[in-house]
Phi, psi and omega in degrees: 000136180282152181221136176254129170259110184254120182237126172251153180222355182295146178258007185259010172057228185294347178273357187284128175286319181296322177295319179298319182285322177292326176297320177297317180294319179297321178294321178294321178296316180299320180296324180278341182227068186299339179265359185282169178241157183233131170252130185242135175228130181249098181288338177286316181276330183228073187293148175281152173292153174296149176289118188235191183298322179293315179299318181296317179295325182297335179283335187250343178269133177305139183308325181290349179253006182295141166288167176304322180291319178294322179298319179294318178296320180293323177299318179293315179303310183292326177298314181293319179295318181294326175300317179291316182297329181282349186263139169273329181229136175244130180239115183240126171273123188231087174286159179262119179242119178052041176072012179218181179284157170304142181299334179293326177289320176300318179296320178300312180297316180303322181288343180271351182271091188225100175306132181097331178253313182242351178226128178298123186295336182263312185271343184068016176282142177290143184253004182252007181295168179089357177263148177278117184245101181262123178246117179263109183258145174226140180217137188292330181249196178251130185232016182284171179303135178092351178271158181302333182248030174302132180088358181275351178280097182265009174273305181294325180285335183279317194297326176300324178286321182300321182262000189299326181296336182273346183095353177289141179228107184284151165237149196244145165236127189232135170240129181233177184061031185292342179279355183298332182285341185239351181252108182305329181293344181253013186304323182289349179265001184302317178301321178292323178297315180295322178293321179296317180293320179297321178294321177297319179296319177297318179297320179295316182296337181267355187302317184239024175274126180301138177281131181295142179290000000 
């Protein structure tokens, strides 16, 4: 049976564009996989702890030697890894905050870097490859080539490197200029914002649509 791991990370609730788009993508996945199951994790509402000294030690100390704190950290690590391993498709909502990813997404990735579980301890090959990893990004401004802030989106540029050790390879759907609807200074960019969101919706609707022969 196929399984979708759907992860949201926005902190803006019902106002979130990334949540709106991942919900659309999840609905499209369900329509294409009516027998499939969905696992949902909300990093915005239920953030993961930062990867710390205890978490780091839990990866290198044998489980039978774990302190209670290390044992708790290891349970979380293995829970997150098993969620990914159980999924055929991973859907991640990735808003841009202060030119980078939400810290909760960084924490999620940090917990997935586990030699022996997600990385072959001898060959260093990633063990999570072969899964479809869809990252739905949203950004309030414009960061494309030729714009004043081209190259300032350090969320989309970071995550392929962040997960690379595990073998995951993201593909992206992006909506930008999302602040145009609420920022009067961006009012003249509203048509471009609407076009960007419409293109993102079209890309989502085509994700699991069979290609005609």
